[in-house]
BALO-631095 format. One record per residue (C-alpha): residue number from 1; x, y, z. Coordinates in Angstrom, 2 decimals. Each point is the difference from the previous one (the first is absolute). Layout:
+-----+---------+---------+---------+
!   i !      px !      py !      pz !
+-----+---------+---------+---------+
! NUM !       X !       Y !       Z !
...
+-----+---------+---------+---------+
***
This chain:
+-----+---------+---------+---------+
!   i !      px !      py !      pz !
+-----+---------+---------+---------+
!   1 !  -11.61 !  -25.32 !  -17.78 !
!   2 !    1.20 !    3.39 !   -1.24 !
!   3 !   -3.06 !    1.07 !   -1.98 !
!   4 !   -3.60 !   -1.16 !   -0.24 !
!   5 !   -1.81 !    1.05 !   -3.13 !
!   6 !   -3.75 !    0.67 !    0.04 !
!   7 !   -2.07 !   -3.12 !    0.72 !
!   8 !    3.04 !   -1.86 !    1.35 !
!   9 !   -0.96 !   -1.45 !    3.40 !
!  10 !    2.48 !    0.66 !    2.80 !
!  11 !   -0.01 !   -0.57 !    3.75 !
!  12 !    1.16 !    2.88 !    2.18 !
!  13 !    0.33 !   -0.48 !    3.74 !
!  14 !    0.36 !    2.46 !    2.87 !
!  15 !   -2.52 !    2.65 !   -1.06 !
!  16 !   -2.26 !    1.61 !    2.58 !
!  17 !   -2.76 !    0.71 !   -2.55 !
!  18 !   -1.06 !   -0.98 !   -3.49 !
!  19 !    1.78 !    2.12 !   -2.63 !
!  20 !   -1.92 !    1.88 !   -2.68 !
!  21 !    0.33 !   -0.78 !   -3.66 !
!  22 !    3.06 !    1.73 !   -1.41 !
!  23 !    1.75 !    0.47 !    3.36 !
!  24 !    3.78 !    0.08 !   -0.27 !
!  25 !    2.07 !   -2.33 !    2.15 !
!  26 !    3.59 !    0.49 !    1.01 !
!  27 !    2.39 !   -2.90 !    0.36 !
!  28 !    3.08 !   -0.03 !    2.19 !
!  29 !    3.00 !   -2.30 !    0.19 !
!  30 !   -0.41 !   -0.48 !    3.75 !
!  31 !   -2.66 !    0.34 !    2.66 !
!  32 !    2.25 !    2.59 !    1.71 !
!  33 !   -0.17 !    2.22 !   -3.12 !
!  34 !   -3.79 !   -0.29 !    0.01 !
!  35 !   -0.10 !    1.05 !    3.66 !
!  36 !    2.32 !    2.94 !   -0.74 !
!  37 !   -2.24 !    1.12 !   -2.86 !
!  38 !   -3.02 !   -0.19 !    2.32 !
!  39 !    1.78 !    2.20 !    2.57 !
!  40 !    0.79 !    2.55 !   -2.72 !
!  41 !   -3.44 !   -0.05 !   -1.65 !
!  42 !   -1.85 !    0.34 !    3.31 !
!  43 !    2.24 !    2.74 !    1.39 !
!  44 !   -1.69 !    3.25 !    0.99 !
!  45 !    1.55 !    2.08 !   -2.77 !
!  46 !   -0.97 !   -2.43 !   -2.77 !
!  47 !   -3.56 !   -0.37 !    1.35 !
!  48 !   -0.24 !    3.80 !    0.26 !
!  49 !    1.20 !    0.41 !   -3.59 !
!  50 !   -3.02 !   -1.98 !   -1.21 !
!  51 !   -2.29 !    2.57 !    1.64 !
!  52 !    1.55 !    3.01 !   -1.74 !
!  53 !   -1.27 !    1.94 !   -2.98 !
!  54 !    1.71 !   -0.58 !   -3.35 !
!  55 !    1.98 !    3.24 !    0.30 !
!  56 !    1.26 !   -0.75 !    3.50 !
!  57 !    0.76 !   -3.59 !   -0.92 !
!  58 !    2.06 !    1.12 !   -3.01 !
!  59 !    2.07 !    2.20 !    2.30 !
!  60 !    0.56 !   -2.85 !    2.47 !
!  61 !    0.72 !   -2.51 !   -2.77 !
!  62 !    3.09 !    2.00 !   -0.94 !
!  63 !    1.43 !   -0.89 !    3.44 !
!  64 !   -1.24 !   -3.59 !    0.36 !
!  65 !    2.73 !   -2.51 !   -0.74 !
!  66 !   -0.92 !   -2.66 !   -2.54 !
!  67 !    0.70 !   -3.00 !    2.15 !
!  68 !    0.26 !   -2.95 !   -2.29 !
!  69 !    2.21 !   -1.75 !    2.51 !
!  70 !   -1.71 !   -1.00 !    3.25 !
!  71 !    2.93 !   -2.01 !    1.32 !
!  72 !    1.79 !    1.07 !    3.14 !
!  73 !    2.94 !    1.15 !   -2.16 !
!  74 !   -1.98 !    2.60 !   -2.02 !
!  75 !    2.13 !    2.90 !    1.28 !
!  76 !   -2.93 !    2.28 !    0.93 !
!  77 !   -2.08 !   -1.66 !    2.70 !
!  78 !    1.01 !   -2.28 !    2.85 !
!  79 !   -3.12 !   -2.10 !    0.47 !
!  80 !    1.16 !   -1.10 !    3.45 !
!  81 !   -0.51 !    3.57 !    1.22 !
!  82 !   -3.01 !    2.35 !    0.02 !
!  83 !   -0.92 !    0.35 !   -3.69 !
!  84 !   -2.26 !    3.01 !    0.63 !
!  85 !    2.74 !    2.05 !    1.64 !
!  86 !    2.50 !   -0.89 !   -2.72 !
!  87 !   -2.43 !    1.13 !   -2.71 !
!  88 !   -0.77 !    3.24 !    1.84 !
!  89 !    3.75 !    0.74 !    0.18 !
!  90 !    0.52 !   -1.05 !   -3.63 !
!  91 !   -2.76 !    2.36 !   -1.19 !
!  92 !    1.05 !    2.81 !    2.35 !
!  93 !   -3.38 !    0.09 !    1.75 !
!  94 !    0.00 !    2.18 !    3.12 !
!  95 !   -1.57 !   -0.99 !    3.31 !
!  96 !   -3.05 !    2.25 !   -0.50 !
!  97 !   -0.62 !   -1.52 !   -3.44 !
!  98 !    0.41 !   -3.49 !    1.46 !
!  99 !   -2.63 !    0.76 !    2.64 !
! 100 !   -2.37 !    1.26 !   -2.70 !
! 101 !    0.48 !   -3.20 !   -2.02 !
! 102 !   -0.71 !   -2.13 !    3.08 !
! 103 !   -3.14 !    2.05 !    0.73 !
! 104 !   -1.31 !   -0.36 !   -3.56 !
! 105 !    0.69 !   -3.74 !   -0.03 !
! 106 !   -1.73 !   -0.50 !    3.36 !
! 107 !   -3.25 !    1.36 !   -1.47 !
! 108 !    0.20 !   -2.32 !   -3.06 !
! 109 !    0.12 !   -3.36 !    1.77 !
+-----+---------+---------+---------+
***
């Protein structure tokens, strides 16, 4: 099924919690792509971005690549390696900034 209109019953498996009404779901061609997306979405820099103010987020958004391709051949991220370190290098984030991000995230768990 590609699309379920309102009031169309569907069965979705593999969720850890019940979704809210209106939640958006992403579909992937393979389970590997879904795992790669999860690695990207749960990386430190992406989690940190959700904690920023609108102004800071706008500044970061100019650097964030729009990854529409979560396959291993996307050309930006090798999902078999440390995704966090690749994103830090990609965004040009220095070691002191990386430590700050880790500190902020550790208080938000």
